[in-house]
Structures are given as structure tokens and as C-alpha cells.
matplotlib code that plots the C-alpha trace (Angstrom):
import matplotlib.pyplot as plt

x = [-0.1, 1.0, 2.9, 0.2, -2.8, -4.7, -4.3, -6.6, -7.3, -5.8, -1.9, -2.4, -3.3, -0.1, 2.5, 1.6, 4.6, 6.2, 4.4, 4.7, 8.0, 9.4, 10.1, 7.9, 9.4, 8.0, 5.8, 4.3, 3.5, 1.7, -0.6, -0.7, -1.9, -4.0, -5.5, -6.5, -8.1, -10.6, -10.9, -13.0, -12.2, -8.7, -8.1, -9.8, -7.5, -4.6, -5.5, -6.2, -2.3, -1.2, -3.8, -1.9, 1.5, 0.8, -0.6, 1.8, 4.9, 8.2, 8.3, 12.4, 12.7, 13.0, 10.0, 8.3, 9.0, 10.1, 7.2, 5.1, 7.3, 7.5, 3.5, 3.4, 5.2, 3.7, 0.7, 2.3, 3.5, 0.4, -1.5, -1.9, -3.3, -7.2]
y = [0.3, 3.3, 5.8, 8.3, 6.1, 5.5, 2.8, -0.5, -1.9, -5.2, -3.0, -1.4, -5.4, -6.9, -3.4, -2.7, -4.9, -2.3, 0.5, -0.7, -1.4, 2.2, 0.3, 1.7, 4.2, 8.1, 7.8, 5.0, 6.1, 9.4, 6.8, 4.4, 7.2, 8.6, 5.3, 5.6, 8.7, 7.5, 3.8, 3.2, -0.7, -0.3, 2.1, -0.6, -3.6, -1.2, -1.1, -4.7, -4.9, -2.4, -4.4, -8.0, -6.4, -5.0, -8.3, -10.5, -8.6, -9.9, -13.4, -14.8, -16.5, -19.7, -19.7, -21.6, -25.0, -26.5, -28.6, -25.4, -22.9, -25.6, -26.2, -22.2, -22.1, -24.4, -22.3, -19.6, -21.2, -22.4, -18.7, -16.7, -13.3, -13.3]
z = [0.3, -0.3, 2.2, 1.3, 1.4, 4.8, 6.3, 6.8, 9.5, 8.7, 7.9, 11.3, 13.0, 11.3, 12.4, 16.3, 17.3, 16.0, 16.7, 20.5, 20.1, 18.5, 15.6, 12.7, 10.5, 11.4, 8.5, 8.9, 12.8, 11.7, 9.6, 12.0, 14.4, 12.0, 11.5, 15.0, 15.3, 13.0, 14.2, 17.1, 16.7, 16.4, 19.4, 21.2, 19.9, 20.5, 24.3, 24.8, 23.6, 25.8, 28.9, 27.3, 27.3, 31.1, 32.5, 31.3, 32.0, 30.1, 29.6, 29.0, 25.7, 27.2, 29.4, 27.0, 26.1, 23.0, 21.6, 22.8, 20.6, 17.8, 18.0, 17.6, 14.8, 12.9, 13.1, 11.6, 8.8, 7.3, 8.7, 5.2, 4.5, 3.4]

ax = plt.figure().add_subplot(projection="3d")
ax.plot(x, y, z, "-o")
ax.set_aspect("equal")
plt.show()
């Protein structure tokens, strides 16, 4: 999608982690924030992400058993954009 086009909800969901980590380029962060102004559903989604992060805190990388990590990776490998 062109950077001068409004961001879609799907794009926001795909970029939320980078946004929360401060890793989006300034132009993308501006598009992200502009979308939030006009989309109450994405504002709720972002707040849910904030709440989840606060509730879970930071888990060390080895907190999940290797089998659980592999199961999650298998699910993600099968995920496709619709």
C-alpha cells in the first residue's frame, strides 16, 4: 500500500508490534496514528494489546517449552493473509 494512502485495519494489526516497540519509520507511525483517530475498533485493539503486555510482563525467551514453541511456529507457518 502506498504511504500516502490511509492505513487499513489489517495493516494496523500487522504493524502493531513494531508500533509498540517504536520501530516504525516516522511516516508509517503517522499513518498508524491517523488511522487510530478515525477507527474506534483499532483503538480498542491497541488498548487490549497494552493491557495484555502489562498483564503478562516480559517473559524470558526460554519460558516456553520447546514443544510449545514448535507448535506455535507450525500454526504461524500455515497462516495466510485473507
